[in-house]
N, C-alpha and C positions, 0 to 999 in steps of 0.2 A: 981688275976689269969686271969680275963677277960682282963685286961689291957695288960698283958704280951702276951696273945694270939693275941690281936689286933696288938700289936707291931710286933710280928712275922709275922702275916698275911700280914700286909702292907709292911714289909721288903721284902717279896717275890716279890711283885710288882716292887719294886725298883731293886732288883737283876736281874729280868728277863725282865725288860723294859715294863711291862704291868701295866696299871692303873687299880687297882681292882674295882674302882667305875665305870669305863667305861665298863669293862668286865661284872660286875653285872648288869649294866643298859641295856646292849645289851641282856644279858641272860634273864632278867625279861621282858624287853620291847618286845622281840620277841614272848613271849607266846601268846598274843592275836592274833597276825598275824598267828602264827602256827595253832591256833584253828580255825580261819576263813578259812585258806587254807584247813584244814581237812574237815570242813563242805562243802566247795566248792567241794572238791574231792568226798565226799560221794554223794552229789546231782548229780554231773555229772556222776558218776558211775551208780547210780540208773537209770538215764535217758539214759544210754547206749552211752554216749558221751565220747570223749577222756579225759583221766585224766592226761595227760602228764604235762601240765602247772601247775595245782594245786599241783601235786606231786613235781614238781621242786620248787615251792614256799614253800611248807611245808618243804621240805628237806633243803632249804636255811635257813629258820627260825630256824630249828632244830639245825643247825651247825654254825649259825652266830657268836656266842660268841667264838667258837673255831677257826673260821676263823680269828677273831681279834687276838687271841692268836698266831696263825700261822704267821700272817703278821707282827705284831708289836713285838712279843716276841723275845728274843734272849737268847741263851744258855739254852733253855728249856731241862731238863734232859730226857733221853730216856724213863724212867719209866713213866713220865707224858704222853708222846705220846702213850705208850702202854695202860695205864689206860684210856685215852680218846678214843682210838680206841675200846676198850672193851665196854666202856660206850655208845658210839655212835652206835655200832653194836647192843647191847642189846636194846637200845631205838628204833632203826629202826625196829628190829624184832617185838618188842612189838607193835609199832605203826601199822605195816603192819597187824598183827593179829587182833588188835582192829578195824582197818578200814574194813578189810574183814568181820568181825563179824557184824559191823554196816550195811554194804552194804547188807549182807544176811538177817539181821533182817528187814531192810526197804523194801527189795524187795520180801520178802515172803508174801503170801496172808494172810490177817487178817480174823479171823473167824467171 
């Protein structure tokens, strides 16, 4: 059963022109850079400085694997794009909420 799933999964890469290993590498490889960017963003926000650059960096890391899919992929079904749009939107909203919470916690006075 596992072998049939692997065969199916890797056949998707061939069908859509995307190397699953590259996609996975970008996806996993971007995680530390995303976390570093978020830490940078929180520190700058607490200091009252501009958060534009760290926000752009975090956003790029967040969508980098999907950018690879958009650039390299071909004949990607519409449902995949809809699913990814929902996934990215949900992730963005969650990240914004968590970041705002962290900024509030860090900037509130400690007893």
